[in-house]
VOGU-3710 file (C-alpha; in Angstrom, 3 decimals, decimal comma):
1> mlisykwlqs> -13,536/-2,612/-6,463  -13,616/-6,178/-5,114  -17,046/-7,828/-5,113  -17,848/-11,138/-3,404  -19,985/-13,506/-5,470  -21,554/-15,021/-2,317  -22,297/-11,549/-0,990  -24,054/-10,657/-4,247  -25,987/-13,912/-4,231  -27,406/-13,041/-0,790
11> yfedklpepe> -29,541/-10,344/-2,469  -31,318/-12,814/-4,751  -33,673/-15,764/-4,277  -32,855/-17,026/-7,782  -29,431/-18,417/-8,624  -27,080/-15,981/-10,321  -25,157/-17,106/-13,427  -21,769/-18,672/-12,775  -19,011/-16,105/-12,077  -17,496/-16,269/-15,591
21> alseriafsl> -20,887/-15,774/-17,279  -21,800/-13,079/-14,748  -18,523/-11,314/-15,477  -19,378/-11,208/-19,178  -22,786/-9,668/-18,515  -21,264/-7,065/-16,201  -18,636/-6,182/-18,813  -21,297/-5,710/-21,511  -23,621/-3,545/-19,432  -21,894/-1,983/-16,420
31> aevegiekna> -18,123/-1,983/-16,127  -14,965/-3,797/-17,089  -14,129/-6,843/-14,960  -10,376/-6,806/-14,418  -10,117/-10,173/-12,735  -11,882/-13,213/-11,267  -10,226/-15,041/-8,386  -11,232/-18,107/-6,399  -11,258/-17,457/-2,639  -11,996/-20,601/-0,569
41> ddvvldikvl> -15,691/-21,349/-1,229  -16,257/-17,905/-2,760  -15,262/-16,100/-5,958  -14,114/-12,453/-5,977  -14,691/-10,211/-8,993  -12,502/-7,135/-9,473  -14,858/-4,632/-11,128  -13,518/-1,362/-12,525  -16,383/1,018/-11,755  -15,670/4,256/-13,609
51> pdracyalsh> -16,482/7,708/-12,177  -19,701/8,079/-14,205  -21,314/5,229/-12,209  -19,363/5,489/-8,963  -22,114/7,626/-7,378  -24,268/4,517/-6,933  -22,354/1,391/-8,020  -19,378/1,384/-5,612  -21,061/-1,146/-3,347  -22,377/-4,693/-3,329
61> rgvagelsai> -25,935/-3,415/-3,197  -25,290/-1,068/-6,126  -23,890/-3,905/-8,241  -26,754/-6,177/-7,154  -29,264/-3,563/-8,311  -27,514/-3,405/-11,669  -27,591/-7,199/-12,009  -31,275/-7,211/-11,118  -31,903/-4,869/-14,058  -29,477/-6,530/-16,487
71> lnlplkkveq> -30,644/-10,094/-15,768  -34,252/-9,118/-15,025  -34,041/-10,940/-11,681  -36,005/-9,603/-8,700  -34,084/-8,635/-5,598  -34,872/-10,444/-2,359  -37,186/-8,427/-0,113  -35,510/-7,795/3,227  -37,502/-6,396/6,129  -35,532/-3,980/8,274
81> ptikvgkvrs> -35,967/-4,626/12,005  -37,728/-1,926/14,005  -35,255/-0,002/16,125  -36,453/0,752/19,619  -35,220/4,178/20,709  -34,324/4,601/24,380  -33,086/7,419/26,581  -29,398/8,222/26,202  -27,222/11,322/26,492  -27,820/14,099/23,998
91> vefeiadgnl> -25,170/15,567/21,691  -25,604/18,840/19,841  -24,551/18,913/16,176  -23,853/21,806/13,837  -22,783/22,258/10,201  -20,728/25,440/9,796  -20,895/25,514/5,977  -23,751/23,790/4,146  -21,789/23,904/0,882  -19,015/21,734/2,324
101> crrhigrvie> -21,171/19,356/4,359  -24,586/18,836/2,784  -26,018/16,629/5,533  -25,011/15,118/8,864  -26,940/12,550/10,928  -25,691/11,771/14,411  -26,818/9,219/16,988  -25,533/7,955/20,337  -25,730/4,264/21,261  -24,926/3,319/24,853
111> gitvgkspdw> -24,287/-0,021/26,546  -22,325/-1,512/23,674  -19,596/-4,129/24,040  -16,581/-3,898/21,767  -15,306/-7,352/20,957  -14,676/-9,928/18,282  -16,946/-9,912/15,245  -19,210/-12,883/14,517  -18,097/-15,284/11,787  -20,548/-13,997/9,148
121> lrerlesvgq> -19,297/-10,422/9,474  -15,635/-11,357/9,548  -16,055/-13,615/6,500  -17,860/-10,884/4,551  -15,014/-8,427/5,089  -12,198/-10,922/4,562  -13,759/-12,052/1,275  -12,952/-8,632/-0,221  -9,548/-8,197/1,406  -10,608/-6,270/4,540
131> rsinnivdat> -9,031/-7,006/7,935  -11,352/-7,616/10,855  -10,705/-5,130/13,711  -13,627/-5,364/16,147  -17,381/-5,748/15,891  -18,227/-2,015/15,785  -15,524/-0,940/13,326  -16,279/-4,011/11,214  -19,945/-3,028/11,174  -19,115/0,441/9,808
141> nfvtldmgqp> -16,819/-1,051/7,152  -19,437/-3,642/6,228  -22,163/-1,036/5,700  -19,806/1,122/3,602  -18,986/-1,808/1,313  -22,533/-3,147/1,361  -24,548/-0,050/0,441  -21,915/2,558/-0,441  -22,448/5,187/2,300  -19,285/5,840/4,336
151> lhafdadkvk> -19,797/6,404/8,052  -17,834/6,511/11,274  -18,172/5,620/14,949  -16,519/7,726/17,681  -16,069/6,794/21,320  -18,808/9,022/22,776  -17,028/9,328/26,130  -14,028/10,926/24,382  -16,119/13,563/22,602  -16,372/16,864/24,480
161> gkvtvrpgrt> -19,427/19,086/24,035  -20,981/20,135/20,738  -19,887/18,423/17,529  -19,330/20,725/14,543  -18,555/19,954/10,906  -16,372/22,881/9,871  -13,274/23,905/7,890  -10,019/23,232/9,682  -8,043/26,070/11,231  -4,433/26,898/10,518
171> getvvtldgk> -2,267/25,331/13,206  -4,654/22,456/13,948  -3,557/18,872/13,388  -5,277/15,493/13,285  -3,530/12,327/14,410  -5,135/9,700/12,181  -5,971/6,138/13,172  -2,707/4,913/11,622  -0,698/7,350/13,777  0,139/9,999/11,174
181> qipvdssivv> -0,010/13,649/12,222  -1,770/15,634/9,491  -1,827/19,463/9,559  -5,150/20,973/8,459  -6,298/24,396/7,307  -9,436/26,008/5,910  -9,283/23,885/2,741  -9,764/20,667/4,738  -13,098/19,878/6,430  -12,971/18,321/9,893
191> iadedgpldi> -15,479/16,961/12,375  -14,571/18,612/15,682  -15,714/18,780/19,265  -15,086/21,727/21,583  -11,440/20,665/22,082  -10,546/20,408/18,396  -10,715/18,083/15,345  -11,810/14,504/15,815  -11,088/13,386/12,241  -10,520/14,500/8,649
201> agikggkkae> -14,113/14,609/7,486  -15,009/12,087/4,802  -11,441/10,820/4,543  -9,860/9,378/7,706  -10,775/8,857/11,341  -8,671/10,264/14,178  -7,107/8,697/17,257  -8,626/11,261/19,610  -11,992/9,473/19,798  -10,845/6,039/18,617
211> ldyntkaill> -12,793/2,982/19,775  -11,083/0,476/22,064  -12,145/-2,471/24,186  -13,097/-0,104/27,022  -15,599/1,790/24,863  -19,133/1,620/26,261  -20,901/4,275/24,206  -20,471/5,319/20,575  -21,389/8,348/18,539  -22,411/7,387/14,998
221> svanfdpvsi> -21,664/9,975/12,314  -23,236/9,588/8,863  -22,660/12,539/6,560  -22,515/13,777/2,985  -19,740/16,058/1,772  -19,041/18,231/-1,230  -17,117/16,003/-3,686  -14,746/18,742/-4,867  -13,607/19,659/-1,353  -13,068/15,991/-0,478
231> rrasvktgik> -11,019/15,424/-3,635  -8,834/18,459/-2,953  -8,322/17,538/0,685  -7,465/13,959/-0,261  -4,802/15,180/-2,681  -3,445/17,735/-0,211  -3,145/15,260/2,660  -2,027/12,397/0,430  -4,698/10,131/1,957  -6,958/7,973/-0,243
241> tdaskrfenn> -9,545/5,776/1,469  -12,705/3,818/0,654  -14,648/6,736/2,138  -12,927/9,500/0,155  -13,279/7,524/-3,071  -17,041/7,366/-2,612  -17,546/10,966/-1,461  -15,437/12,228/-4,392  -18,028/10,800/-6,767  -20,983/12,903/-5,618
251> ltperarvgm> -23,073/10,655/-3,390  -26,625/11,888/-2,820  -27,341/13,305/0,666  -30,441/11,091/0,716  -28,141/8,091/1,031  -27,143/9,191/4,539  -30,613/8,256/5,808  -30,277/4,673/4,521  -26,760/4,485/5,912  -27,854/5,444/9,414
261> deitsviaal> -30,706/2,931/9,367  -28,354/0,182/8,162  -25,568/0,756/10,678  -28,026/1,094/13,555  -29,738/-2,208/12,731  -26,397/-4,037/12,363  -25,049/-2,726/15,694  -28,363/-3,472/17,410  -28,071/-7,066/16,205  -24,433/-7,317/17,312
271> cpeavvgget> -25,110/-5,740/20,731  -28,694/-6,676/21,742  -28,258/-5,082/25,184  -27,356/-1,676/23,721  -29,655/1,352/24,084  -30,143/3,295/20,842  -30,634/7,024/21,122  -32,598/9,334/18,872  -31,152/10,992/15,781  -30,022/14,526/15,139
281> dvypkkagqk> -30,380/15,177/11,416  -28,864/18,449/10,162  -29,878/18,892/6,516  -29,440/22,565/5,447  -30,688/22,206/1,881  -32,698/19,141/0,937  -31,724/17,496/-2,336  -34,421/17,696/-4,961  -35,380/14,763/-7,138  -34,344/15,309/-10,734
291> qvsfspddir> -36,655/14,871/-13,692  -35,515/14,316/-17,265  -37,906/14,857/-20,146  -37,216/12,914/-23,325  -38,790/11,948/-26,626  -39,019/8,204/-27,364  -38,093/8,988/-30,983  -34,879/10,636/-29,794  -34,093/7,587/-27,675  -34,593/5,297/-30,676
301> rmvgisvsdt> -32,380/7,536/-32,814  -29,592/7,661/-30,232  -29,727/3,936/-29,426  -29,796/3,050/-33,122  -32,559/0,425/-33,103  -36,336/0,392/-33,115  -37,489/-0,037/-29,530  -41,102/0,449/-28,443  -42,282/2,990/-25,895  -43,232/0,102/-23,624
311> disdclgrlg> -39,755/-1,427/-23,839  -38,179/1,942/-23,051  -40,336/2,260/-19,923  -39,584/-1,351/-18,974  -35,807/-0,908/-19,293  -35,892/2,217/-17,158  -38,282/0,662/-14,643  -35,859/-2,204/-14,057  -33,316/0,439/-13,036  -35,771/2,061/-10,626
321> ihtekqgkef> -36,417/4,995/-12,972  -40,170/5,631/-13,039  -41,495/7,170/-16,273  -44,716/8,993/-17,000  -46,063/9,963/-20,417  -46,919/13,624/-20,885  -48,157/14,314/-24,394  -45,572/13,145/-26,932  -42,802/13,033/-24,350  -41,921/10,999/-21,290
331> vaqvpyertd> -40,781/12,368/-17,945  -38,349/10,206/-15,982  -38,202/10,471/-12,200  -34,513/9,949/-11,513  -33,683/8,083/-8,273  -31,755/10,247/-5,812  -28,658/8,061/-5,980  -28,391/8,426/-9,768  -26,652/11,792/-9,740  -25,118/10,781/-13,086
341> lsipadiaee> -28,408/11,140/-15,010  -29,198/14,657/-16,256  -29,996/14,755/-19,991  -31,878/12,619/-22,563  -28,597/11,143/-23,827  -28,065/9,654/-20,339  -31,489/8,015/-20,566  -30,662/6,624/-24,026  -27,485/5,078/-22,626  -29,436/3,353/-19,861
351> vgriigydki> -31,921/1,920/-22,367  -29,131/0,767/-24,678  -27,144/-1,079/-22,048  -30,175/-2,840/-20,546  -31,277/-3,997/-24,008  -27,662/-5,022/-24,561  -25,048/-3,273/-26,665  -24,386/-6,606/-28,366  -27,925/-6,494/-29,778  -27,366/-3,139/-31,494
361> pavvpskgke> -26,243/-3,792/-35,101  -23,172/-2,090/-36,519  -24,207/0,377/-39,216  -21,910/2,433/-41,406  -23,033/6,085/-41,149  -24,477/7,501/-44,345  -22,359/9,951/-46,286  -23,345/13,530/-45,556  -24,744/15,569/-48,425  -23,522/18,908/-47,182
371> kveipksfyy> -20,164/20,154/-48,333  -17,505/19,776/-45,644  -15,692/22,985/-44,833  -11,919/22,601/-44,725  -10,291/24,765/-42,020  -7,575/26,763/-43,764  -4,945/26,607/-41,033  -5,482/22,871/-40,543  -5,198/22,232/-44,282  -1,978/24,151/-44,852
381> ewkireflvs> -0,347/22,799/-41,718  -0,941/19,332/-43,130  0,476/20,371/-46,504  3,646/21,454/-44,709  3,736/18,165/-42,806  3,320/16,288/-46,079  6,200/18,220/-47,648  8,552/17,700/-44,698  7,823/13,976/-44,365  8,577/13,539/-48,069
391> agfsevmtss> 11,910/15,310/-47,405  12,809/12,666/-44,807  11,775/14,519/-41,656  9,946/12,934/-38,700  7,428/14,846/-36,602  7,872/15,177/-32,842  5,439/16,529/-30,271  6,925/18,183/-27,198  5,150/19,507/-24,123  3,110/22,716/-24,368
401> faplgdveie> 4,426/23,626/-20,901  7,850/24,929/-19,907  9,723/26,047/-16,764  9,798/29,678/-18,026  7,449/31,788/-20,134  5,080/34,741/-20,341  1,829/32,945/-19,402  1,877/31,228/-15,995  -0,307/28,202/-15,280  -2,520/28,610/-12,212
411> kplaedkrfa> -2,236/24,938/-11,197  0,844/23,512/-12,928  1,346/19,770/-13,305  4,954/20,068/-12,112  7,600/22,673/-11,253  9,149/22,405/-14,728  5,724/22,935/-16,334  4,702/26,176/-14,638  4,326/28,215/-17,841  2,842/27,860/-21,304
421> rqnlqsnfek> 5,744/27,677/-23,756  6,638/31,003/-25,380  8,408/29,291/-28,293  8,942/25,818/-29,681  12,717/25,892/-29,341  13,031/25,414/-25,570  11,495/21,929/-25,550  12,387/21,003/-29,130  16,105/21,507/-28,479  16,025/18,703/-25,888
431> alklnvsnap> 14,339/16,405/-28,412  16,962/17,204/-31,045  19,816/16,624/-28,611  18,348/13,293/-27,484  17,827/12,106/-31,063  21,343/13,160/-32,075  22,952/11,393/-29,104  21,025/8,173/-29,786  21,217/8,189/-33,593  24,465/6,163/-33,822
441> lfgsedvrif> 23,012/3,527/-31,493  20,211/2,865/-33,927  22,149/3,108/-37,150  20,929/6,541/-38,238  23,273/8,668/-40,308  21,557/11,962/-39,599  18,629/13,427/-37,636  15,767/15,333/-39,301  12,842/16,301/-37,067  10,160/19,005/-37,029
451> eigkvfpvkg> 7,256/20,198/-34,892  4,146/22,267/-35,582  2,346/23,571/-32,496  0,848/26,450/-30,561  3,077/28,826/-28,619  2,044/31,507/-26,136  4,326/34,566/-26,101  3,316/37,844/-24,489  2,213/39,188/-27,894  -0,440/36,497/-28,199
461> ehtglilglk> -0,924/32,869/-29,212  0,206/31,674/-32,633  1,156/28,507/-34,495  4,865/27,872/-34,845  6,988/25,635/-37,068  10,449/24,456/-36,059  12,914/22,277/-37,945  15,944/20,504/-36,545  18,778/18,956/-38,527  22,063/17,256/-37,711
471> hakkqkrnes> 24,043/15,737/-40,571  26,297/12,725/-40,399  29,978/13,641/-40,375  30,453/12,533/-43,990  27,824/15,022/-45,210  29,682/17,939/-46,779  26,828/20,483/-46,983  26,212/22,295/-43,714  22,863/22,091/-41,932  22,032/25,792/-42,276
481> yvlegliqdi> 22,309/25,589/-46,047  19,977/22,572/-46,183  17,329/24,090/-43,897  17,290/27,431/-45,680  16,830/25,642/-48,992  14,046/23,523/-47,507  12,151/26,588/-46,249  12,469/28,169/-49,682  11,062/24,997/-51,256  8,069/25,109/-48,866
491> ekslgieiet> 7,434/28,761/-49,700  7,652/28,033/-53,420  5,443/24,940/-53,215  2,621/26,666/-51,283  3,083/30,163/-52,635  3,674/31,691/-49,231  6,316/33,722/-47,463  7,275/32,453/-44,009  8,193/35,352/-41,741  9,762/35,733/-38,311
501> kvktsinygv> 12,532/33,276/-39,063  14,865/32,435/-36,172  17,884/30,242/-36,869  19,923/28,754/-34,013  23,179/26,853/-34,488  24,277/24,553/-31,684  27,010/21,961/-31,397  24,528/19,164/-32,029  22,711/20,657/-35,018  20,767/23,589/-36,403
511> mfeanldgai> 17,220/24,687/-35,537  14,986/26,958/-37,558  11,752/28,372/-36,041  9,059/30,422/-37,788  5,583/31,879/-37,208  3,083/30,255/-39,593  -0,026/32,322/-38,830  0,845/35,356/-40,916  1,811/33,262/-43,922  -1,305/31,079/-43,827
521> qklsesqkwd> -3,683/34,030/-43,388  -2,614/35,370/-46,803  -3,518/32,113/-48,565  -6,893/31,372/-50,151  -9,373/28,870/-48,757  -8,890/25,345/-50,045  -11,809/23,902/-52,005  -10,705/20,272/-51,734  -8,805/17,997/-49,390  -5,886/16,890/-51,531
531> isipvvqskk> -3,551/15,669/-48,832  -1,915/12,553/-50,228  -1,238/9,408/-48,256  2,422/8,369/-48,555  3,012/5,496/-50,950  3,701/2,242/-49,127  7,268/1,165/-49,795  8,429/-2,402/-49,751  10,647/-2,850/-46,727  12,245/-5,889/-45,167
541> fiafslypli> 11,568/-6,223/-41,462  14,583/-7,027/-39,315  13,794/-8,245/-35,819  15,168/-6,207/-32,941  16,243/-7,382/-29,528  14,023/-6,852/-26,500  17,064/-6,813/-24,216  19,061/-3,684/-23,244  22,195/-2,688/-25,111  25,633/-1,806/-23,743
551> vrdialfvsl> 27,796/0,901/-25,329  31,584/0,867/-25,174  33,984/3,474/-26,599  37,611/2,741/-27,376  40,251/5,391/-28,212  43,835/4,744/-29,274  46,951/6,403/-30,724  48,229/5,044/-34,043  50,839/6,131/-36,557  49,915/8,867/-39,002
561> dttpesvaki> 49,795/6,469/-41,935  47,364/4,078/-40,228  43,839/4,180/-41,702  40,683/4,057/-39,552  39,431/1,173/-41,727  42,401/-1,049/-40,794  41,843/-0,425/-37,073  38,092/-1,017/-37,366  38,787/-4,343/-39,065  40,913/-5,564/-36,139
571> ikenagdlvv> 38,250/-4,446/-33,624  35,473/-6,174/-35,529  37,396/-9,468/-35,861  37,927/-9,654/-32,099  34,663/-8,169/-30,738  32,546/-11,180/-31,655  28,909/-11,686/-32,671  27,419/-9,645/-29,818  28,345/-6,392/-31,576  25,164/-5,178/-33,288
581> rgpelfdefs> 26,526/-1,799/-34,429  30,053/-0,584/-34,998  32,874/-0,159/-34,719  31,962/3,390/-35,762  34,578/6,120/-35,913  33,327/9,170/-34,022  36,506/11,151/-33,339  39,828/11,662/-35,142  42,716/14,142/-34,674  46,520/14,327/-34,941
591> kdgkkslafr> 48,919/15,432/-32,210  52,675/15,184/-31,618  53,247/12,961/-34,643  50,450/10,560/-33,699  46,902/10,070/-34,855  44,072/9,579/-32,340  41,087/7,426/-33,363  37,970/6,796/-31,262  35,410/4,086/-32,062  32,033/3,174/-30,612
601> lvfqsfdrtl> 30,717/-0,385/-30,213  27,145/-1,373/-29,348  26,683/-4,820/-27,732  23,303/-6,545/-27,490  21,946/-10,077/-27,220  18,712/-11,443/-28,656  18,198/-13,979/-25,860  19,447/-12,418/-22,616  20,553/-9,311/-20,765  24,292/-8,833/-21,116
611> sdeevnkime> 26,363/-8,146/-18,014  29,164/-5,590/-17,712  31,545/-8,395/-16,789  30,759/-10,265/-20,010  31,321/-7,188/-22,198  34,466/-6,230/-20,282  36,032/-9,618/-21,150  35,317/-9,013/-24,839  36,849/-5,549/-24,641  39,997/-6,991/-22,988
621> kvyvaltihg> 40,388/-9,303/-25,989  40,036/-6,299/-28,319  42,647/-4,308/-26,339  45,157/-7,184/-26,583  44,633/-7,504/-30,348  45,198/-3,774/-30,849  48,350/-3,569/-28,713  49,892/-6,441/-30,687  49,988/-4,039/-33,639  51,868/-1,515/-31,540
631> wqir> 48,943/0,818/-31,066  48,526/2,591/-27,722  45,153/2,404/-25,948  44,198/5,790/-24,484
//
């Protein structure tokens, strides 16, 4: 969220710290500051307000309130002008479902003039990257960014009859202000008149009642919506706006009252000749004010320092949280907008950040006296990991989801993740294939990988183990023999019998999958954690290039008495210094009195990205050198 330093300063009589110092205080107590940028005579701070504080801090006024508490600076007292209510047309409002729309305040203002915004308003919006449109639209955008309550203005002359906040109906569409036609259904809330939807409620305005320079009367709509329904509708329509972002984070319905007062006073100032009508406030279920009871001793324990009862009350009071002592406990009256505060731990966090996290000393937790229970399955899974790593295997972790399976996911992340995996093999096989195909590029002679994870077949969930092995061509023992011996060694080492063994041979290796649950259940509980940390070996680090590599294969026919080593020598002498791996023989066979040899070269530079043209010239030199010896390039 972009915050204008000058805009913030307008809330205070006292001078705020310089932007860099202010940024540091915000980062320590409120949110991360992702950037500070000079903008003419202003400075803009990019503050990353996380969802836990978005219910009140996604606005200049919300941030100003935080700074008032953090810096202990009083906010400037601003008197709201008295709004004189006149006689205007009446509009009937209705909320069809109080769970989807928790409050709606409507008001008609007649005799307005749509035109250019004054300099102060245009500068406020432009300082945070907003484009000025006209005075009325700018006023609604200003109030949203200023105090965090989204709102909207319709052309009242384009609204027909009663206005209803209701679920959309299948077949209805909304043409949004940017000209997109959005289909709606019962999962998307709309604000509609008797002819149909006017906008996508809480997300995007519609063209049907759009303001223009002929508009003479407006209908102000200030509402509060269920955050879950707004989030779902935003995802479904693919529309994210400043309004939807705020409604998704559970704004209090009480904020709608402040929003209506603010927008009315701003428009009254912009259009002094306008006549302001009365309000229609539909509020099906009034929000209650939360109370949180807490013990000062618990707050001190959670914060980690000794802080007096008075200091606790002072910290909370600076945040607008009134406290009252009742016996040995305090009761905090939580402001309506702080929908994020519910339990004593929330109160402790508020105290800690106002005191300053930097003032809380780092303390190493004391060692517990109680004996730590070692989960059996966790322990033996780690023993197996330890054994496999010592045998030269590397652990991989593949997705728990798969395109096919027995257990379907209600809301899958993607089409190829619609089921919980019914075995480890389906995803592990892709990992093995990828490692095997890339092994020569990185100088590996063979591939040894394993995975331990949960699987979800129709019989029920269990923990599986799968091993994958692909030997280098020079390895004489086959992969099946090695894996079977390895499983036997695990069984012997742990004194277990691994059942449900499934071996799969494929052209790029062998996989072996087993069910661990039955074997581990038969073992005794471990009385100590004796997992060893691998001994650090002395290794020489060799720098690697940050630039992409290029792979070239070359195949040729030679005489039967020609050795691969003699051909590789010629290739290497002519390929130059850009070859980082190879030439490596990857295919050999005899046919019609000739021998076929195929080599792989890997080119890479440490200071630039190689081009195909550059590598092709090197390969042409290699081809010429090989043909001189009478060999035929395939």
